[in-house]
N, CA, C and O atoms as CSV, one atom per row, in Angstrom:
chain,resi,resn,atom,element,x,y,z
A,1,UNK,N,N,24.667,54.884,-3.674
A,1,UNK,CA,C,25.613,54.839,-1.833
A,1,UNK,C,C,25.827,56.151,-2.135
A,1,UNK,O,O,26.032,56.359,-3.330
A,2,UNK,N,N,25.842,57.182,-1.351
A,2,UNK,CA,C,26.652,58.653,-1.180
A,2,UNK,C,C,28.339,58.376,-1.045
A,2,UNK,O,O,29.013,57.590,-0.379
A,3,UNK,N,N,28.559,59.131,-1.744
A,3,UNK,CA,C,29.904,59.514,-1.764
A,3,UNK,C,C,30.506,59.750,-0.450
A,3,UNK,O,O,31.587,59.255,-0.128
A,4,UNK,N,N,29.494,60.842,0.645
A,4,UNK,CA,C,30.209,60.821,1.674
A,4,UNK,C,C,31.614,61.723,1.293
A,4,UNK,O,O,32.765,61.290,1.355
A,5,UNK,N,N,31.332,62.654,1.014
A,5,UNK,CA,C,32.921,63.560,0.758
A,5,UNK,C,C,33.155,64.100,2.265
A,5,UNK,O,O,32.357,64.181,3.198
A,6,UNK,N,N,34.680,64.480,2.173
A,6,UNK,CA,C,35.180,64.624,3.291
A,6,UNK,C,C,35.292,65.714,4.246
A,6,UNK,O,O,35.628,65.651,5.429
A,7,UNK,N,N,34.911,66.868,3.448
A,7,UNK,CA,C,35.043,68.183,3.428
A,7,UNK,C,C,33.603,69.324,2.688
A,7,UNK,O,O,32.846,69.049,1.757
A,8,UNK,N,N,33.658,70.513,3.479
A,8,UNK,CA,C,32.889,71.321,3.044
A,8,UNK,C,C,33.406,72.111,1.645
A,8,UNK,O,O,34.452,72.756,1.719
A,9,UNK,N,N,32.678,72.057,0.387
A,9,UNK,CA,C,33.386,72.750,-0.567
A,9,UNK,C,C,33.457,74.229,-0.586
A,9,UNK,O,O,34.200,74.880,-1.320
A,10,UNK,N,N,32.712,74.656,0.191
A,10,UNK,CA,C,33.037,76.185,0.579
A,10,UNK,C,C,34.101,76.742,1.643
A,10,UNK,O,O,34.478,77.911,1.577
A,11,UNK,N,N,34.463,76.059,2.405
A,11,UNK,CA,C,35.294,76.509,3.660
A,11,UNK,C,C,36.686,75.461,3.774
A,11,UNK,O,O,37.764,75.611,4.350
A,12,UNK,N,N,36.194,74.481,3.050
A,12,UNK,CA,C,37.186,73.573,4.186
A,12,UNK,C,C,36.636,72.694,5.183
A,12,UNK,O,O,37.105,71.615,5.546
A,13,UNK,N,N,35.914,73.092,5.464
A,13,UNK,CA,C,35.941,72.410,6.934
A,13,UNK,C,C,35.723,70.860,6.764
A,13,UNK,O,O,35.292,70.350,5.730
A,14,UNK,N,N,36.168,69.989,8.208
A,14,UNK,CA,C,36.100,68.450,7.862
A,14,UNK,C,C,34.617,68.155,8.061
A,14,UNK,O,O,34.079,68.893,8.887
A,15,UNK,N,N,33.919,67.336,7.547
A,15,UNK,CA,C,32.836,66.719,7.215
A,15,UNK,C,C,32.813,65.453,7.485
A,15,UNK,O,O,32.663,64.796,6.455
A,16,UNK,N,N,32.938,64.501,8.908
A,16,UNK,CA,C,32.891,63.475,8.994
A,16,UNK,C,C,31.960,62.547,9.184
A,16,UNK,O,O,31.187,62.560,10.142
A,17,UNK,N,N,31.976,61.385,7.976
A,17,UNK,CA,C,31.117,60.581,7.757
A,17,UNK,C,C,30.147,59.536,9.053
A,17,UNK,O,O,29.410,58.568,8.863
A,18,UNK,N,N,30.551,60.246,10.374
A,18,UNK,CA,C,29.498,59.817,11.363
A,18,UNK,C,C,29.150,60.419,11.908
A,18,UNK,O,O,28.451,59.896,12.776
A,19,UNK,N,N,29.231,61.746,11.975
A,19,UNK,CA,C,28.916,62.931,12.950
A,19,UNK,C,C,27.830,63.794,11.963
A,19,UNK,O,O,28.131,63.891,10.773
A,20,UNK,N,N,26.676,64.367,12.405
A,20,UNK,CA,C,26.071,64.900,11.299
A,20,UNK,C,C,26.539,66.643,11.274
A,20,UNK,O,O,27.607,67.004,11.768
A,21,UNK,N,N,25.794,67.389,10.777
A,21,UNK,CA,C,26.406,68.501,10.278
A,21,UNK,C,C,26.901,69.036,8.835
A,21,UNK,O,O,27.478,70.086,8.550
A,22,UNK,N,N,26.577,68.209,8.208
A,22,UNK,CA,C,26.854,68.140,6.653
A,22,UNK,C,C,25.450,68.144,5.876
A,22,UNK,O,O,24.487,67.432,6.161
A,23,UNK,N,N,25.534,69.233,4.676
A,23,UNK,CA,C,24.594,69.724,4.096
A,23,UNK,C,C,24.988,68.850,3.043
A,23,UNK,O,O,26.160,68.473,3.028
A,24,UNK,N,N,23.667,68.207,1.566
A,24,UNK,CA,C,24.055,67.909,0.411
A,24,UNK,C,C,22.957,68.068,-0.755
A,24,UNK,O,O,21.732,67.956,-0.799
A,25,UNK,N,N,23.657,68.283,-1.393
A,25,UNK,CA,C,21.898,68.176,-2.677
A,25,UNK,C,C,22.034,67.539,-3.320
A,25,UNK,O,O,23.065,66.882,-3.176
A,26,UNK,N,N,21.177,67.216,-4.484
A,26,UNK,CA,C,21.303,65.714,-5.201
A,26,UNK,C,C,22.351,65.058,-6.102
A,26,UNK,O,O,22.311,63.930,-6.594
A,27,UNK,N,N,23.507,66.204,-6.243
A,27,UNK,CA,C,24.638,65.825,-6.725
A,27,UNK,C,C,25.637,65.371,-6.399
A,27,UNK,O,O,26.602,64.999,-7.066
A,28,UNK,N,N,25.328,65.385,-4.644
A,28,UNK,CA,C,26.036,65.203,-3.815
A,28,UNK,C,C,27.298,66.442,-3.165
A,28,UNK,O,O,28.076,66.103,-2.273
A,29,UNK,N,N,27.320,67.697,-3.702
A,29,UNK,CA,C,28.217,68.696,-3.363
A,29,UNK,C,C,27.835,68.511,-2.052
A,29,UNK,O,O,26.915,67.770,-1.707
A,30,UNK,N,N,28.679,69.320,-1.146
A,30,UNK,CA,C,28.801,69.049,0.498
A,30,UNK,C,C,29.218,70.002,1.045
A,30,UNK,O,O,30.339,70.424,0.764
A,31,UNK,N,N,28.125,70.840,2.342
A,31,UNK,CA,C,28.455,71.904,2.947
A,31,UNK,C,C,28.260,71.794,4.195
A,31,UNK,O,O,27.253,71.150,4.489
A,32,UNK,N,N,28.973,72.266,5.185
A,32,UNK,CA,C,28.824,72.480,6.314
A,32,UNK,C,C,27.595,73.539,6.601
A,32,UNK,O,O,27.122,74.390,5.848
A,33,UNK,N,N,27.123,73.070,8.420
A,33,UNK,CA,C,26.051,73.772,8.400
A,33,UNK,C,C,26.053,74.991,8.305
A,33,UNK,O,O,25.070,75.497,7.765
A,34,UNK,N,N,27.241,75.953,8.835
A,34,UNK,CA,C,27.069,77.378,8.559
A,34,UNK,C,C,26.843,77.685,7.005
A,34,UNK,O,O,25.868,78.223,6.479
A,35,UNK,N,N,28.189,77.119,6.324
A,35,UNK,CA,C,28.078,77.145,4.609
A,35,UNK,C,C,26.517,77.151,4.502
A,35,UNK,O,O,25.792,77.985,3.958
A,36,UNK,N,N,26.280,76.315,4.982
A,36,UNK,CA,C,24.950,75.912,3.777
A,36,UNK,C,C,23.812,77.092,4.559
A,36,UNK,O,O,22.873,77.148,3.764
A,37,UNK,N,N,23.615,77.692,5.313
A,37,UNK,CA,C,22.858,78.556,6.006
A,37,UNK,C,C,23.521,80.052,5.284
A,37,UNK,O,O,22.803,80.996,4.955
A,38,UNK,N,N,24.645,80.033,5.168
A,38,UNK,CA,C,24.713,81.320,4.560
A,38,UNK,C,C,24.849,81.289,2.919
A,38,UNK,O,O,25.378,82.276,2.408
A,39,UNK,N,N,24.486,80.409,2.210
A,39,UNK,CA,C,23.937,79.997,1.247
A,39,UNK,C,C,22.167,79.785,1.420
A,39,UNK,O,O,21.377,79.250,0.642
A,40,UNK,N,N,22.030,80.164,2.201
A,40,UNK,CA,C,20.096,79.719,1.899
A,40,UNK,C,C,19.898,78.519,1.505
A,40,UNK,O,O,18.927,78.247,0.799
A,41,UNK,N,N,20.808,77.577,1.904
A,41,UNK,CA,C,20.649,76.178,1.852
A,41,UNK,C,C,19.958,75.577,0.084
A,41,UNK,O,O,19.217,74.664,-0.280
A,42,UNK,N,N,20.758,76.761,-0.647
A,42,UNK,CA,C,21.039,76.323,-2.185
A,42,UNK,C,C,22.169,75.914,-2.674
A,42,UNK,O,O,23.080,76.687,-2.380
A,43,UNK,N,N,22.459,75.120,-3.230
A,43,UNK,CA,C,23.390,75.057,-4.167
A,43,UNK,C,C,24.551,75.892,-4.738
A,43,UNK,O,O,24.313,75.777,-5.940
A,44,UNK,N,N,25.229,76.363,-4.684
A,44,UNK,CA,C,25.818,77.174,-5.006
A,44,UNK,C,C,26.355,76.646,-6.731
A,44,UNK,O,O,26.765,77.429,-7.588
A,45,UNK,N,N,26.242,75.467,-6.863
A,45,UNK,CA,C,27.125,74.837,-8.499
A,45,UNK,C,C,26.016,74.245,-8.961
A,45,UNK,O,O,26.141,73.977,-10.156
A,46,UNK,N,N,24.856,73.892,-8.456
A,46,UNK,CA,C,23.563,73.687,-9.389
A,46,UNK,C,C,22.481,74.283,-9.203
A,46,UNK,O,O,21.717,74.504,-10.143
A,47,UNK,N,N,22.176,74.709,-7.759
A,47,UNK,CA,C,21.337,75.537,-7.635
A,47,UNK,C,C,19.973,74.493,-6.810
A,47,UNK,O,O,18.829,74.944,-6.764
A,48,UNK,N,N,20.247,73.378,-6.332
A,48,UNK,CA,C,19.671,72.655,-5.876
A,48,UNK,C,C,19.241,72.579,-4.597
A,48,UNK,O,O,20.234,72.911,-3.950
A,49,UNK,N,N,18.320,72.333,-3.798
A,49,UNK,CA,C,18.282,72.448,-2.452
A,49,UNK,C,C,19.194,71.414,-1.727
A,49,UNK,O,O,19.364,70.206,-1.894
A,50,UNK,N,N,19.925,72.684,-0.524
A,50,UNK,CA,C,20.529,71.551,0.302
A,50,UNK,C,C,19.785,70.566,1.412
A,50,UNK,O,O,18.565,70.649,1.553
A,51,UNK,N,N,20.484,69.736,2.106
A,51,UNK,CA,C,19.565,68.593,2.670
A,51,UNK,C,C,20.427,68.344,3.600
A,51,UNK,O,O,21.542,68.778,3.312
A,52,UNK,N,N,20.344,67.675,4.877
A,52,UNK,CA,C,21.006,66.892,6.236
A,52,UNK,C,C,21.197,66.170,5.154
A,52,UNK,O,O,20.472,65.813,4.226
A,53,UNK,N,N,22.639,65.974,5.523
A,53,UNK,CA,C,23.156,64.242,5.296
A,53,UNK,C,C,23.174,63.452,5.735
A,53,UNK,O,O,23.821,63.702,6.752
A,54,UNK,N,N,22.765,61.980,5.768
A,54,UNK,CA,C,22.690,60.646,6.901
A,54,UNK,C,C,24.183,60.493,7.073
A,54,UNK,O,O,25.104,60.609,6.265
A,55,UNK,N,N,24.150,60.137,8.625
A,55,UNK,CA,C,25.533,60.173,8.644
A,55,UNK,C,C,25.960,58.414,8.196
A,55,UNK,O,O,25.103,57.838,7.525
A,56,UNK,N,N,26.985,57.769,8.490
A,56,UNK,CA,C,27.361,56.434,8.222
A,56,UNK,C,C,27.983,56.294,9.054
A,56,UNK,O,O,28.814,57.193,9.179
A,57,UNK,N,N,28.034,55.150,10.151
A,57,UNK,CA,C,28.513,54.714,11.301
A,57,UNK,C,C,28.796,53.212,11.558
A,57,UNK,O,O,28.045,52.537,10.854
A,58,UNK,N,N,29.692,52.389,12.390
A,58,UNK,CA,C,29.840,50.910,12.754
A,58,UNK,C,C,30.685,50.501,11.256
A,58,UNK,O,O,31.439,50.996,10.418
A,59,UNK,N,N,29.950,49.204,11.603
A,59,UNK,CA,C,30.032,48.635,10.385
A,59,UNK,C,C,29.871,48.831,8.867
A,59,UNK,O,O,30.517,48.317,7.954
A,60,UNK,N,N,28.748,49.786,8.819
A,60,UNK,CA,C,28.202,49.888,8.041
A,60,UNK,C,C,29.572,50.929,7.083
A,60,UNK,O,O,29.684,50.695,5.879
A,61,UNK,N,N,30.315,51.788,7.601
A,61,UNK,CA,C,31.075,53.065,7.722
A,61,UNK,C,C,32.788,52.296,7.125
A,61,UNK,O,O,33.640,52.680,6.324
A,62,UNK,N,N,32.640,50.982,8.087
A,62,UNK,CA,C,33.720,50.022,7.933
A,62,UNK,C,C,33.973,49.331,6.928
A,62,UNK,O,O,35.175,49.180,6.712
A,63,UNK,N,N,33.195,48.797,6.147
A,63,UNK,CA,C,32.782,48.260,4.827
A,63,UNK,C,C,32.170,49.054,3.645
A,63,UNK,O,O,32.209,48.669,2.476
A,64,UNK,N,N,31.537,50.333,4.125
A,64,UNK,CA,C,31.681,51.379,2.758
A,64,UNK,C,C,32.314,52.695,3.459
A,64,UNK,O,O,31.557,53.580,3.857
A,65,UNK,N,N,33.848,52.815,3.616
A,65,UNK,CA,C,34.688,54.155,3.809
A,65,UNK,C,C,33.801,55.168,2.970
A,65,UNK,O,O,33.071,54.971,1.999
A,66,UNK,N,N,34.193,56.614,3.856
A,66,UNK,CA,C,34.101,57.448,3.388
A,66,UNK,C,C,34.906,58.203,2.352
A,66,UNK,O,O,36.091,58.314,2.665
A,67,UNK,N,N,34.461,58.915,0.849
A,67,UNK,CA,C,35.689,59.045,0.145
A,67,UNK,C,C,36.695,59.712,0.640
A,67,UNK,O,O,36.292,60.175,1.707
A,68,UNK,N,N,38.112,60.116,0.410
A,68,UNK,CA,C,39.428,60.705,0.972
A,68,UNK,C,C,39.387,61.875,0.029
A,68,UNK,O,O,40.078,62.825,0.397
A,69,UNK,N,N,38.675,62.039,-1.209
A,69,UNK,CA,C,38.650,63.566,-1.949
A,69,UNK,C,C,38.586,64.367,-1.539
A,69,UNK,O,O,37.443,64.266,-1.094
A,70,UNK,N,N,39.030,65.602,-1.140
A,70,UNK,CA,C,38.705,67.126,-0.631
A,70,UNK,C,C,38.111,67.473,-2.051
A,70,UNK,O,O,38.275,67.033,-3.188
A,71,UNK,N,N,37.397,68.395,-1.508
A,71,UNK,CA,C,36.688,69.122,-2.909
A,71,UNK,C,C,36.690,70.628,-3.222
A,71,UNK,O,O,36.354,71.319,-4.183
A,72,UNK,N,N,37.509,70.963,-1.308
A,72,UNK,CA,C,37.531,72.351,-1.399
A,72,UNK,C,C,39.124,73.029,-1.884
A,72,UNK,O,O,40.195,72.537,-1.528
A,73,UNK,N,N,39.017,73.958,-2.554
A,73,UNK,CA,C,40.443,74.539,-3.502
A,73,UNK,C,C,39.758,76.612,-2.837
A,73,UNK,O,O,38.720,77.237,-2.622
A,74,UNK,N,N,41.013,76.752,-2.815
A,74,UNK,CA,C,41.287,77.985,-1.880
A,74,UNK,C,C,41.492,78.575,-3.230
A,74,UNK,O,O,41.798,79.762,-3.345
């Protein structure tokens, strides 16, 4: 199951699990759409491709909540 990280690792923007606009690599590094575009859809951590992260809503989100551990460090 995806970790569904709550923020962009590059700029700190919130990435709610129930909304589109998040991008992840195969290691689940998470970025907002503007940062993913600025990174040319390549993860700066592993070099992997950044892809659209699926959303999690309704009962699935309630039963499997998103992570609350933020990854952005200023």
